[in-house]
Structures are given as C-alpha cells and as structure tokens.
C-alpha positions in Angstrom: 18.9 -263.0 30.6 20.4 -259.5 30.1 24.1 -260.0 29.9 26.3 -258.2 32.5 29.7 -256.8 31.6 31.2 -260.0 33.1 29.1 -262.4 31.1 29.6 -260.5 27.9 33.3 -260.4 28.4 33.4 -264.2 28.9 31.2 -264.8 25.9 33.5 -262.8 23.7 36.5 -264.9 24.8 35.0 -268.4 24.8 35.7 -269.6 21.3 34.5 -273.2 20.4 37.4 -275.5 20.0 36.3 -276.7 16.7 36.5 -273.2 15.2 40.0 -272.7 16.3 43.1 -273.8 14.5 46.7 -274.5 15.6 49.8 -272.8 14.5 53.5 -272.9 15.5 55.0 -269.9 17.2 58.8 -270.4 17.3 58.3 -274.2 17.6 55.6 -274.0 20.2 52.1 -275.3 19.4 49.5 -272.6 20.1 45.8 -272.2 19.6 44.8 -269.9 16.7 41.7 -268.0 17.8 39.4 -266.4 15.2 38.8 -262.7 15.9 35.4 -261.6 17.1 33.4 -259.6 14.6 33.9 -255.8 14.9 30.3 -255.2 16.2 30.4 -257.7 19.0 31.8 -255.4 21.6 28.8 -253.1 21.1 26.8 -255.6 23.0 28.5 -254.5 26.2 25.9 -252.4 28.2 26.8 -248.8 29.1 28.5 -248.4 32.4 27.9 -245.2 34.4 31.1 -243.3 35.1 32.0 -242.9 38.7 34.8 -240.4 39.4 36.4 -240.8 42.8 38.3 -238.2 44.8 39.8 -239.0 48.2 37.9 -241.6 50.2 34.4 -241.1 48.6 33.9 -244.3 46.6 30.9 -246.3 45.5 30.8 -249.7 47.1 30.8 -252.6 44.6 30.7 -256.3 45.0 34.1 -257.5 46.2 35.8 -259.0 43.1 37.4 -262.4 43.0 41.1 -261.8 43.6 43.3 -263.6 41.1 46.7 -263.5 39.6 45.5 -264.0 36.1 42.1 -264.0 34.4 39.8 -266.8 35.3 40.6 -269.9 33.3 37.9 -271.2 30.9 38.2 -275.0 30.3 36.9 -276.7 27.2 36.3 -280.4 26.6 39.7 -280.6 25.0 42.1 -280.4 28.0 45.0 -279.4 25.7 43.1 -276.3 24.7 42.8 -273.9 27.5 41.8 -270.3 27.0 41.8 -267.6 29.6 39.3 -264.8 29.2 40.3 -261.1 29.4 40.2 -259.3 32.7 36.9 -257.8 33.9 38.5 -254.5 34.9 41.9 -252.9 34.5 43.5 -249.8 35.9 45.6 -247.5 33.6 48.5 -246.0 35.6 49.1 -243.2 33.1 47.6 -240.1 31.6 47.2 -238.4 28.2 46.9 -240.1 24.9 48.3 -243.5 26.0 45.7 -243.8 28.7 43.0 -243.0 26.1 44.6 -245.5 23.7 44.4 -248.4 26.3 40.8 -247.4 27.3 39.7 -247.7 23.6 40.9 -251.2 23.2 39.5 -252.2 26.7 36.1 -250.8 25.6 36.3 -252.8 22.4 36.8 -256.0 24.4 34.2 -255.2 27.0 36.7 -254.5 29.8 35.9 -251.9 32.4 38.6 -249.2 32.9 39.8 -247.3 36.0 41.8 -244.0 35.5 44.0 -242.3 38.0 44.8 -238.6 37.8 46.6 -235.7 39.4 44.8 -232.6 40.6 45.6 -230.7 37.5 44.3 -233.5 35.3 40.9 -233.6 36.9 39.2 -232.7 33.6 41.5 -234.5 31.2 40.2 -236.7 28.4 41.4 -240.0 29.9 39.5 -239.2 33.1 36.3 -238.5 31.1 36.6 -241.7 29.0 37.3 -244.2 31.8 34.5 -245.9 33.6 35.9 -244.8 37.0 38.5 -242.2 37.9 40.4 -241.6 41.1 42.5 -238.5 42.2 45.9 -239.7 43.5 47.6 -236.5 44.4 49.0 -233.0 43.4 50.4 -232.2 40.0 54.1 -233.2 40.4 54.5 -236.8 39.2 56.5 -237.8 42.3 53.3 -237.1 44.3 50.8 -238.7 42.0 51.6 -240.8 39.0 54.8 -242.2 40.6 53.1 -243.1 43.9 53.0 -246.9 43.9 51.1 -247.1 47.2 48.3 -244.9 45.9 47.9 -246.8 42.7 47.7 -250.1 44.5 45.2 -248.6 46.9 43.0 -247.6 44.0 43.3 -251.1 42.6 41.8 -252.5 45.8 39.1 -249.8 46.0 38.0 -250.3 42.4 38.4 -254.1 42.1 40.8 -253.7 39.2 42.5 -257.1 38.5 45.4 -255.8 36.4 47.4 -252.6 35.8 48.4 -251.3 32.4 51.3 -248.9 32.9 51.4 -247.2 29.5 54.8 -245.7 28.9 56.9 -243.5 31.1 56.1 -243.1 34.8 56.1 -246.6 36.3 56.1 -248.6 33.1 59.6 -249.8 33.6 59.7 -249.9 37.4 60.5 -253.4 38.6 59.5 -252.6 42.2 56.0 -251.6 40.9 55.6 -254.9 39.1 56.8 -256.9 42.2 54.5 -255.0 44.6 51.5 -255.6 42.3 52.3 -259.3 42.2 52.5 -259.4 45.9 49.0 -257.9 46.1 47.6 -260.4 43.6 47.3 -257.8 40.8 48.6 -258.5 37.3 51.2 -256.1 35.8 50.4 -255.9 32.1 54.1 -256.1 31.1 57.2 -258.2 31.5 58.4 -259.9 34.6 60.3 -257.7 37.0 63.5 -259.7 36.3 63.4 -258.7 32.7 62.8 -255.0 33.6 65.8 -255.1 36.0 68.1 -256.8 33.4 67.0 -254.5 30.5 66.5 -251.4 32.6 70.2 -251.2 33.3 71.9 -250.3 30.0 75.2 -251.7 31.3 73.8 -255.0 32.5 71.6 -255.4 29.4 74.7 -254.9 27.1 76.6 -257.6 29.0 73.6 -260.0 28.6 73.3 -259.2 24.9 77.0 -259.8 24.3 76.6 -263.2 25.9 73.6 -263.9 23.6 75.6 -263.0 20.5 73.9 -259.6 20.0 76.5 -256.9 18.9 77.0 -253.9 21.1 78.6 -250.5 20.8 82.2 -250.4 22.2 82.4 -248.6 25.6 82.4 -248.8 29.4 79.3 -250.4 31.0 80.8 -251.0 34.5 79.6 -250.0 37.9 82.6 -247.8 38.9 81.1 -244.3 38.7 84.1 -242.3 39.8 84.3 -239.3 37.4 88.0 -239.8 36.8 87.4 -243.5 36.0 84.6 -242.6 33.6 86.9 -239.9 32.0 89.7 -242.5 31.7 87.3 -244.9 30.0 86.2 -242.2 27.5 89.9 -241.8 26.7 90.2 -245.5 26.0 87.6 -245.5 23.4 90.1 -243.9 21.1 88.7 -240.6 19.9 86.0 -238.1 20.6 83.0 -237.6 20.4 81.8 -240.0 23.1 78.4 -240.5 24.5 77.4 -240.3 28.2 74.1 -242.1 28.8 72.0 -242.9 31.8 72.0 -246.6 32.6 68.3 -246.4 33.3 65.4 -244.8 31.4 65.2 -243.4 27.9 63.7 -240.5 26.0 67.1 -238.8 25.7 67.1 -238.0 29.4 70.6 -238.2 31.1 72.3 -238.3 27.7 75.1 -236.0 26.5 77.4 -236.0 23.5 80.9 -234.9 24.4 82.9 -233.5 21.5 86.2 -232.8 23.3 87.9 -233.8 26.6 87.6 -230.4 28.2 83.8 -230.7 28.1 83.5 -234.1 29.7 83.2 -233.3 33.3 80.5 -230.6 32.8 78.5 -232.9 30.6 78.9 -235.8 33.1 77.6 -233.6 35.9 74.6 -232.5 33.8 73.8 -236.0 32.7 73.9 -237.5 36.2 71.7 -234.7 37.6 69.1 -235.2 34.9 69.2 -238.9 35.2 68.7 -238.8 38.9 65.6 -236.6 38.5 64.1 -238.6 35.7 64.8 -242.1 36.9 66.0 -242.0 40.5 69.5 -243.3 39.5 72.5 -241.2 38.4 74.7 -244.0 37.1 75.9 -243.6 33.5 77.8 -245.5 30.9 80.2 -244.2 28.3 80.2 -245.4 24.7 81.7 -244.6 21.3 79.5 -242.0 19.6 78.6 -243.1 16.1 78.6 -240.0 14.0 76.1 -241.0 11.2 73.7 -243.4 13.0 70.2 -244.4 12.3 67.9 -245.4 15.1 66.2 -248.7 14.0 64.2 -250.7 16.5 62.3 -254.0 16.4 59.0 -254.6 18.0 59.0 -258.0 19.7 56.2 -259.9 21.5 56.6 -262.9 23.8 54.1 -265.1 25.7 54.5 -267.1 28.9 55.0 -270.3 26.9 58.2 -269.4 25.3 56.8 -268.0 22.0 58.6 -264.9 20.7 57.9 -263.1 17.4 59.1 -259.9 15.6 56.5 -257.5 14.5 59.1 -255.9 12.2 61.2 -252.8 12.6 60.6 -249.1 12.8 62.9 -246.2 11.9 63.0 -243.4 14.5 66.1 -241.6 13.3 64.9 -238.0 13.0 65.1 -236.6 16.5 65.6 -233.4 18.5 67.1 -233.3 22.0 67.7 -237.0 21.5 63.9 -237.6 21.4 61.9 -238.9 18.5 59.5 -236.7 16.6 58.6 -238.8 13.6 58.7 -242.5 13.1 58.0 -244.9 10.3 57.6 -248.6 9.6 59.1 -250.5 8.0 62.6 -248.8 8.0 63.4 -247.5 4.5 66.2 -249.1 2.5 66.6 -252.4 4.4 67.1 -255.6 2.5 65.1 -258.7 3.4 68.4 -260.2 4.7 69.1 -257.3 7.0 65.5 -257.2 8.2 65.8 -260.9 9.1 69.1 -260.3 10.9 67.7 -257.5 12.9 64.5 -259.5 13.8 66.4 -262.6 14.7 68.8 -260.6 17.0 65.8 -258.9 18.6 64.2 -262.3 19.2 67.4 -263.6 20.7 67.5 -260.5 23.0 64.0 -261.2 24.3 64.7 -264.9 24.9 67.9 -264.1 26.7 65.9 -262.5 29.5 62.8 -264.7 29.4 60.8 -261.8 28.2 57.0 -261.6 28.3 54.7 -259.1 26.6 55.5 -256.1 24.3 59.0 -254.9 24.1 61.2 -252.9 21.7 64.8 -253.8 21.0 66.6 -250.6 19.8 69.7 -250.7 17.6 72.1 -248.1 16.3 72.6 -248.6 12.6 75.9 -247.2 11.3 75.2 -245.6 7.9 78.9 -245.6 7.1 79.6 -249.3 7.8 76.1 -250.8 7.4 76.5 -252.5 10.8 74.1 -252.4 13.7 74.6 -252.5 17.4 72.3 -253.2 20.3 71.5 -250.0 22.2 68.8 -250.9 24.7 65.5 -252.7 25.2 62.4 -250.8 26.3 60.3 -253.1 28.4 57.0 -251.5 27.6 54.8 -250.4 24.8 56.5 -247.6 22.8 55.0 -244.2 21.9 55.4 -245.1 18.3 53.6 -248.5 18.4 50.8 -247.4 16.1 53.0 -247.5 13.0 53.6 -251.2 13.7 49.9 -251.7 14.1 49.2 -250.1 10.7 51.6 -252.3 8.7 50.4 -255.5 10.5 46.7 -254.7 11.0 47.0 -255.7 14.7 46.0 -254.1 18.0 49.1 -254.4 20.2 47.2 -253.4 23.3 44.9 -256.3 22.7 47.9 -258.5 22.3 49.2 -257.2 25.6 45.9 -258.2 27.3 45.9 -261.6 25.7 49.4 -262.4 26.9 48.8 -260.9 30.4 45.8 -263.2 30.8 48.1 -266.2 30.1 47.2 -266.9 26.5 49.6 -267.7 23.7 50.5 -265.2 21.0 47.7 -264.9 18.5 49.9 -265.4 15.4 53.0 -267.2 14.5 56.0 -265.3 12.8 55.1 -266.6 9.3 51.5 -265.3 9.7 52.3 -261.7 10.6 51.5 -259.3 7.8 54.0 -256.6 6.5 51.9 -254.5 4.2 52.4 -250.9 3.0 54.1 -248.1 4.9 53.2 -246.1 8.0 54.3 -242.8 9.6 53.7 -241.3 13.0 54.2 -237.6 13.6 54.3 -236.4 17.2 52.5 -233.1 17.7 54.4 -231.2 20.5 53.8 -228.0 22.3 57.2 -226.5 21.6 59.0 -223.9 19.5 61.3 -225.5 16.9 62.8 -222.1 16.0 63.8 -221.6 19.6 65.7 -224.8 20.0 62.6 -226.9 20.3 62.0 -225.4 23.8 58.7 -226.8 25.2 55.7 -224.5 25.6 52.7 -224.5 27.9 49.3 -222.9 27.9 45.7 -223.4 26.9 44.7 -225.0 23.6 42.7 -221.9 22.6 41.8 -223.4 19.3 42.1 -227.0 18.0 41.1 -228.3 14.6 42.3 -231.7 13.5 42.0 -233.8 10.3 39.1 -236.3 10.4 40.4 -239.8 11.3 39.4 -242.6 8.9 40.1 -245.3 11.6 40.2 -245.7 15.4 42.3 -248.8 15.2 44.5 -250.2 12.4 42.6 -251.5 9.4 42.6 -255.3 9.4 45.0 -256.9 6.9 45.0 -260.3 5.2 47.1 -262.8 7.1 50.1 -264.1 5.2 50.0 -267.8 5.0 53.7 -268.4 4.3 55.8 -271.4 5.2 59.2 -269.7 4.3 62.3 -271.3 5.7 63.2 -268.0 7.3 59.9 -266.3 8.3 61.7 -263.1 9.3 63.2 -262.6 5.9 60.4 -260.5 4.4 59.9 -257.8 1.8 57.1 -255.3 2.5 54.0 -256.0 0.4 53.4 -252.8 -1.6 51.4 -254.4 -4.4 48.2 -255.2 -2.5 45.4 -252.6 -2.6 45.6 -250.5 0.5 43.1 -247.7 1.2 45.0 -244.7 2.7 44.1 -244.3 6.3 44.7 -241.8 9.2 44.4 -242.2 12.9 44.7 -239.6 15.7 46.0 -240.6 19.1 45.4 -237.6 21.4 44.8 -236.9 25.1 43.7 -233.3 24.8 40.7 -231.4 23.4 40.2 -227.7 22.7 40.4 -225.7 25.9 42.7 -228.2 27.6 45.8 -226.9 29.5 49.3 -228.1 28.5 51.1 -227.7 31.8 54.8 -227.7 32.8 54.7 -230.9 34.9 54.5 -233.5 32.1 55.6 -234.2 28.6 54.5 -231.6 26.1 53.1 -234.0 23.5 49.6 -233.0 22.4 48.8 -235.8 20.0 50.2 -238.3 17.5 49.1 -238.3 13.8 49.4 -241.8 12.3 48.9 -242.6 8.6 49.2 -245.7 6.4 49.5 -246.0 2.7 50.3 -248.5 0.0 54.0 -247.5 -0.1 56.2 -244.9 1.5 55.4 -242.2 -1.1 51.6 -242.6 -0.6 52.0 -242.6 3.2 54.0 -239.4 3.1 51.4 -237.8 0.9 48.7 -238.7 3.4 50.9 -237.4 6.3 51.5 -234.0 4.6 47.8 -233.6 4.0 47.0 -234.5 7.6 49.5 -232.0 8.9 48.0 -229.3 6.6 44.6 -229.9 8.3 46.0 -229.8 11.9 45.6 -226.4 13.4 46.5 -225.3 17.0 46.4 -221.9 18.6 47.4 -221.1 22.2 50.8 -222.8 22.4 53.7 -222.9 20.0 53.8 -226.3 18.1 56.0 -228.2 15.7 53.3 -228.7 13.1 54.9 -226.3 10.6 58.3 -228.0 11.2 56.8 -231.5 10.7 55.2 -230.3 7.5 58.5 -229.0 6.2 60.3 -232.2 7.2 57.7 -234.4 5.4 58.3 -232.4 2.2 62.1 -232.3 2.4 63.7 -234.0 -0.6 66.3 -235.9 1.4 63.7 -237.2 3.8 61.4 -238.2 0.9 64.4 -240.3 -0.4 64.6 -242.0 3.0 68.2 -240.9 3.6 67.8 -240.4 7.3 70.1 -240.3 10.4 69.8 -239.1 13.9 71.7 -235.9 13.0 69.2 -235.1 10.2 67.9 -231.9 11.7 71.3 -230.4 12.3 72.6 -231.5 8.9 69.6 -230.0 7.0 68.9 -227.1 9.3 69.0 -224.5 6.6 66.4 -226.4 4.5 64.2 -227.2 7.5 64.3 -223.6 8.9 64.2 -221.3 5.9 64.0 -217.5 6.6 60.6 -216.4 7.6 59.2 -214.5 4.6 57.0 -211.4 5.0 53.4 -212.2 4.6 52.0 -211.6 1.1 49.7 -208.6 0.4 46.8 -211.0 0.0 47.4 -212.5 3.5 47.6 -209.0 4.9 44.4 -208.1 3.2 42.7 -211.2 4.6 43.8 -210.3 8.1 42.4 -206.7 7.7 39.1 -207.9 6.3 38.8 -210.3 9.3 39.3 -207.5 11.8 36.9 -205.2 10.0 34.1 -207.8 9.6 34.6 -209.1 13.1 34.3 -205.6 14.6 31.2 -204.8 12.6 29.7 -208.1 14.0 30.6 -207.2 17.5 29.1 -203.7 17.3 26.0 -204.9 15.5 23.2 -202.8 17.0 20.1 -202.4 14.7 19.4 -198.9 16.0 22.8 -197.6 14.8 22.9 -195.9 11.5 26.6 -196.5 11.2 25.7 -200.2 10.8 22.3 -200.1 9.1 23.5 -197.8 6.3 26.3 -200.2 5.4 29.0 -198.8 3.1 27.4 -195.3 2.7 27.2 -192.6 5.3 25.3 -189.3 5.4 27.6 -187.5 2.9 27.5 -190.5 0.5 31.2 -191.3 0.7 32.6 -194.8 1.2 33.5 -195.6 4.8 37.2 -196.5 5.2 39.1 -197.8 8.1 42.9 -198.1 8.6 44.1 -201.3 10.3 47.6 -201.5 11.6 49.4 -204.8 11.7 52.9 -206.0 12.3 54.9 -209.3 12.1 54.7 -211.2 15.4 58.5 -211.6 15.5 59.1 -208.0 14.5 56.5 -205.9 16.3 58.2 -202.6 15.6 57.6 -202.7 11.8 54.0 -201.7 11.2 51.9 -202.2 8.1 48.8 -200.1 7.3 45.9 -201.7 5.5 43.0 -199.5 4.4 39.7 -201.3 4.1 36.7 -199.6 2.4 33.2 -201.2 1.9 31.9 -200.4 -1.5 28.7 -202.2 -1.3 27.2 -204.9 1.0 29.7 -207.7 1.1 32.3 -206.1 -1.2 35.4 -204.2 -0.2 38.4 -202.3 -1.6 41.6 -203.1 0.3 44.8 -201.1 0.0 48.0 -202.6 1.5 50.7 -200.1 2.3 53.7 -202.2 3.1 56.9 -200.4 4.1 59.0 -202.7 1.8 57.1 -201.9 -1.4 54.6 -199.9 -3.3 50.9 -199.9 -2.2 48.9 -202.8 -3.6 45.1 -202.4 -4.0 42.5 -205.2 -4.3 39.2 -204.0 -5.6 35.6 -205.3 -5.1 36.8 -208.2 -2.9 33.8 -210.3 -1.9 34.3 -211.2 1.8 32.3 -212.5 4.7 32.7 -214.2 8.1 31.0 -217.6 7.8 32.0 -218.4 11.4 34.0 -216.7 14.2 37.2 -218.3 12.8 36.4 -218.6 9.1 36.8 -215.8 6.5 35.6 -216.4 3.0 37.5 -214.0 0.7 39.6 -214.3 -2.5 37.5 -217.3 -3.5 38.7 -219.4 -0.6 38.0 -220.1 3.0 40.7 -219.2 5.5 40.9 -220.0 9.1 41.9 -217.0 11.3 42.0 -217.2 15.0 42.3 -214.3 17.4 44.4 -214.5 20.5 44.4 -211.6 23.1 47.7 -210.9 24.7 47.7 -210.7 28.5 49.1 -207.5 30.0 52.9 -207.8 30.2 56.0 -205.7 30.6 57.7 -207.7 27.8 55.3 -207.1 24.9 53.8 -204.2 23.0 51.2 -206.5 21.3 47.5 -206.2 22.1 46.3 -209.1 20.0 47.6 -211.8 17.7 45.9 -213.1 14.6 46.8 -216.7 13.5 46.2 -217.1 9.8 46.3 -220.7 8.4 47.0 -220.8 4.7 45.7 -223.4 2.2 48.9 -225.5 2.6 48.5 -225.6 6.4 51.3 -223.1 7.2 50.5 -220.6 10.0 51.3 -216.9 9.8 51.0 -214.9 12.9 50.4 -211.1 12.7 50.0 -208.7 15.6 47.7 -205.8 16.4 50.0 -203.3 18.2 49.2 -201.9 21.6 48.3 -198.2 21.8 51.3 -195.8 21.5 51.0 -194.6 25.1 51.3 -198.1 26.4 54.3 -198.8 24.1 56.0 -195.8 25.5 55.4 -196.9 29.1 56.8 -200.4 28.3 59.9 -198.9 26.8 60.7 -197.2 30.0 60.2 -200.4 32.0 62.4 -202.4 29.6 65.1 -199.9 29.7 65.3 -200.2 33.4 65.8 -204.0 33.1 68.2 -204.1 30.2 70.6 -206.7 31.8 67.8 -209.0 33.1 67.8 -212.6 32.2 64.3 -214.0 32.0 62.6 -217.4 32.0 61.9 -218.4 28.3 59.0 -220.6 29.5 57.1 -221.6 32.7 59.7 -223.6 34.6 61.0 -225.0 37.8 64.2 -223.4 39.1 66.7 -226.4 39.5 69.8 -224.4 40.5 70.8 -220.8 40.9 74.5 -220.8 40.2 75.3 -217.2 41.1 74.8 -214.8 44.0 74.6 -211.0 44.2 78.0 -209.4 43.6 79.4 -212.3 41.7 81.5 -211.5 38.6 80.3 -213.5 35.6 81.7 -214.0 32.1 79.8 -214.0 28.8 78.2 -217.4 28.3 78.6 -218.5 31.9 75.8 -220.6 33.3 73.7 -218.6 35.7 70.4 -220.5 36.3 69.3 -224.1 35.4 65.6 -224.5 34.7 63.5 -227.5 34.1 60.3 -227.6 32.1 58.4 -230.7 30.9 61.2 -233.0 31.9 63.8 -231.0 30.0 66.6 -228.9 31.5 67.5 -225.5 30.1 70.6 -223.6 31.1 70.3 -219.8 31.2 73.6 -218.2 30.4 74.9 -214.6 30.8 74.7 -212.6 27.6 77.7 -210.5 28.6 80.4 -210.2 31.2 79.4 -208.2 34.3 78.4 -208.1 38.0 75.3 -209.8 39.3 73.0 -207.0 40.6 70.1 -209.0 41.7 68.8 -212.6 42.0 65.1 -212.9 41.8 64.5 -216.6 42.0 65.4 -219.5 44.3 66.0 -223.2 44.0 62.8 -225.2 43.7 60.7 -222.2 42.8 58.1 -222.2 39.9 58.5 -219.2 37.6 56.3 -218.0 34.8 57.4 -217.2 31.3 59.1 -213.8 31.2 59.9 -213.8 34.8 63.1 -211.9 35.6 65.6 -214.4 37.1 68.9 -212.6 37.4 69.9 -209.0 36.7 73.5 -208.5 35.4 75.2 -205.1 35.2 77.3 -205.3 32.1 78.8 -201.9 32.6 80.5 -202.8 35.9 
C-alpha cells in the first residue's frame, strides 16, 4: 500500500513500547521516546500546494474533528502516545511561519498558511501546502482577525493552530475561541495567558510564589495623578513606565525626571493601546545597570516542567533585542540553578503548558535578579536555546500540544557550547535605528550548515540538583550556522509589520568560537535596497567589551563612540574599484560588434589610450565630488588615477580587471561585490545612482554618481523654496498632527507623530516660528521625504 500523509504520520509516531524507556520529569514518570532517523520524514509523499483566495477552495474529505491528536493505544495501558496532528495552521508570517513549516514538514504534518494581500508572494505562502488570503495589509484587518483564521481552519481541516510570536500568540480570547471550535491552540491555556499577560497580575502571582520582583506599582488605578504619586514613592528617578500587556519595548518609557512623567505616560499609553488594545501601565524602579536574562521553560499537561537554560538578551535598541546568546556569560552554576528553579516555580504557579520564557532583570551592581515578565509563547530568540541543547523546540511544542509528556527530564537536557543570534533588521542605526522599507534589490547570505540544531549527546546525569550545571565546552563541537529568514531577493519590506529580515544563528565550542563564526557570517551577509544593521552588528561582535561578556541593556548608549566611529573616506583603492566597475559595466552595456569604439579596445584611430573621467561622491556628502580617470592600456588592463580633493592624486598602473558577473568585479587580486542602485526622481536628492561596495571584511561603502548639473540646479531652487519644511524620514502612518496653520511653535516642539513598523517617531520643529502649511492628516500614509509641515522661522 502506498502510504498517505496520514498513515506515514502515524507510523512515524507509533514507537514500539519495548524500544522506549522511562525517565522522571520533575518527579513524574514519563515515556522516553527514541527519535526517528533523520531520513524518515522524506517518506512523506509530496503534496500539491493549493493557494486559496476568498471563497475559492478545493474540497477535501471532511476531517475528524478532535480536541487533541488521535490517541494511539499500545498493549501496555500505562503507555499511551498520541501522534502528531495531520494538519496545522500557522497564524503568522515571515521567518517564524517558515520556521514552523520546516519542522512540520520534517514530521510529515501538512501546513496551512494565512496571508494579507501584500504578503501574497511571501516565502511562508510559497512553502506551505495551502495558503489563504485573510484581508488587507493592516494587521487589524488580517493577521489579528480571529474570525477569519478560525474560518480558514474549518475550510482547510486544520486541527491545530500555531500562533508563532506577536499578533495573536498571547491572546487568551483567541485560545478560548479555538477551543470552543474544537481546534487545538499550540500554546498555553488561556488562564496562563491572562495571568502572565498582565504584568501587574503576573508580578503579584510571582511574589506569592516566592519569585523576586522589582519594586513598584502594579495596581489597577490608572489615574495619571495616582501613577505620578506612585512614581514619587519609589524614591528617586529614573522610573520605568511599562504597558501591562505585550512586550517588544512597546508602551515602555524611561522617565528621568518628574517634569517628563506626564508626557511619557501619555505616549506609553497611546503606543500600548495601539499595539495591544490595552492602555494600562505599571510603574517600577528603573535599574540603571541591568542585564536582561531569560529562562526558557517547557511544561506538559501532566505537571512536568523543565528549564532549557537561560539566554542573555541585554544588548538592545529602542527596548528591543538585536543580539542574543545562550548561555548567559559569567553565570555561576549556583546562579544558573537559582534562575532555572525560580523560572520553573513561575511556570508551576500558573499551571503552565508548552513553551514559555520567564524574563528577569539582573542588576549588575547588586548581582540580584528580579522577575520582569513571562512571555507565553515561543520567543524570537529560541534558536540559540536549540543550538546549545540540540533540540527542536517547535517539535516539542507539537508533542506537548498533542498531549504527550516532555521528551526529556531535566537531568538529560544538554548544555553544550555557546550560541548567538543576530537579528538582521531593515533599519538605519546611524539615524536612531529608524526602520526602513523598500525592496530587497540584492540579497546574498552565508551558506547555512544546518536547517535545525545539530543533535547533541544526552547528558545522563543523576545530580542532586539537575539545574546546577556548567556549560560543556570540552566536547568536540563543529561550528555551525543557521539562517531563519522569511524573505528572498526581490521581496518587499513594507511599513505594516516588523522590519526584521532574518536571523543569523551560530553555535561553537565556546563563546569565543561562536563569536568568530558570527563575525564571519555577518561579513558574508550582503543586502542592498534598504538600510540594515549588518555593519553595526559586525562592529558590535568585534567590540572588546562585548567580547569580554560585560553586557547590559544600556550597552549601546554606553559604548556609542566605539560602536559608531566616524565614517572614513573611502580608500583610493575602493574608489578605483568603483570607477573600474562603472567603466567595465558601461562597455558591456554598449557592446555592439559593429562599433569600432568597442572592437578596437584600448586603441583608437590616432593610437592614443582611451580615457574616461568618472565622478563619484560620498553618499552622505553628495556635494564633495571625486574624479577618477580610467584608461585602458591593453585588453583587460587599466591605469587608474584617483584625484581626491583631500590629497594628492594616486595612480594605479596596469590593473588587471574584469566583471565576472553583473555584481562581481575582479581587480587588485580580489573579488569585490558591487551592486548598482538607481535613484528614483526626487526633489530631495541630487544623486542619479548609488554604488554599494562590499569590502573583504563585509563592511559596505556606498558611493554616489551625481545627477547632471542642470538637474542639481533645478533641485536647488526647489529646496530653497521649502527650507522650513519638515519631512517624513521614512514611509509612515500619520498618528497625530499636533499643530494647525498659524500656530506659533518653539524649537523642539512636537509637531507630528508618525508610526512605522510598530514604532512611533515624533517629528519636532527645528526652530521657533509660525506654521505656514500642514500637508498631512491623521490616519494618512505618507512616503519617505513627503513634506508634512512647513514652518516659517523668520516670522
């Protein structure tokens, strides 16, 4: 019989009882199941993709409705194993949706994707077995529509929903409605989401469970004067205002002095309401030198709870993580055990089930830690935990959701080597990490060594305190690299969702080796089309203080000068490479065999060498031009003279150069990636084309080919006419226009509030004056460079 997807799935899950073994998970007897061989999942026959839009769906056999996967009974009535689901829906997008799909495919589980109209060609849609459009781009009309997702579950026959992270992943109402429809929520019970979703309620529960919390006000009275009074009671500023629901830095403000409290409170409440549908906040003592240390916990429906060790996520911008590592550097075995034990206690206090993360603030000054919050979902940074344990956490989620016990006991969970995750974002670190949007014009990534974490040997330890562990850095570990990405070249990074492009995950024998692999991976990661934080991450990974593991949440601010050194002028060699690229590219474009100007190569009718002057400028300083003269001396050889305004001319003679691909220049005995990006017509730029040059160490230098002089002159007239204009720094949604025509404004006064990629940006007046014009409205989408408000500073 040719196996169907259903029969293969069951065959993968039915393990003979005699091949299994028993282990204790926190005192509960569980069945230890041997892992299927890596090639087994390949037996699953291919399934034709079937993208659905609207009501056009392919009819399938009506599935058996069930709350959990169908139970498989063995002859031993005490050993019951439930197989995985036949089909699951992923209520998310981007890299996390792709991540869940990969594990599902490995296990022979069919997948259903949902997508908004702008995500129709996204990678997660292409990788899923079925895909359904659920609405327009705004998440409130698509990814947050519970009714549409449940409708797709019924249409597709999906038995369970994996929420990923963000969107509905911590929405108790979503979990409850799925249960009412007989669909499994691959996550914790709604009661745990409610308890842990409220930062104030969760802290009260933790205090009762003996878990230390940061001093502050966690009550329900949200009167601004009451909150201000509670801030005063803490003793001294700074204090932290934080949304009681959600995470990711949304609805969070640090207040340094009493005069700033009310403005910060209003902003935090507004951002929290938009992000989480709840504007309630709490007020806490702000720890000035904190580390962000979190513990990955896992719990089953039988009372078993384990710690999969801790992660350090201290280095952040805008209160959001950008680089994570596991285990946390510098922790003693005793402190690791204390953190893990407190995290397990937190999970038990709310009868937790599934994957969860208990986050702690670790005070560098006192070496004490405090409960911060519990994220009732899989975290963005879960791959670093997978790398040091050799486990697939999505597979564990599916096991637990099917009603099975935890696969391992605490004493059996490996802790081997060190792992890092770097988040690749579309953003501009030198412009306050403002998010960017646009098309991924060019994308080249390092070659992954693994799709999943490499398996690690299980630790057979019967230690009296199984959470008291020292990382194993003596075992031979082959350095490995994973890529978790949801976009490919040509994809559009829009303004409606988080600007993360991908995650680069590495594992090494120890922290030093893992950092070396990370730096190499970042050197090989090249993006053109949007600004990214890759250069910043590379600088961070090479920073001496970071290498020592001396981290804190204020790391970027504290080491700003080292992380953002002055941008140096490009070297003469780089300028020569850019000019050679332009010259060779233009020869290729005009390649017409009948033309003597090409067929005669370097010589012309008078026997002289043909020379061409190419003018370039720094992208950030388009007014300073640099002339490079390129002359072909013989086929494939060139003389190049660089006439930089800051120094004497430098000449390179007989340089062998050729274009081996449209983006690869071979010159100066090395291959260099150079990508051209044409600049759209704009009234804010005198640049016709940008050249992105990636050096051997991975750093990117951007040079510009200036526009013709007549166009520059015209642009100067236009810019002079709009000297007092405030413009949108990125494509954005106008949240609030705070001024009207005729208003008098002061320097630094808030004029317009914008929102892009879930982040608010306040546009402030650069000078005192009178508002001449307002050219935007609340709720309007504006493009980058759009004039928002015009202020007459001379009035």
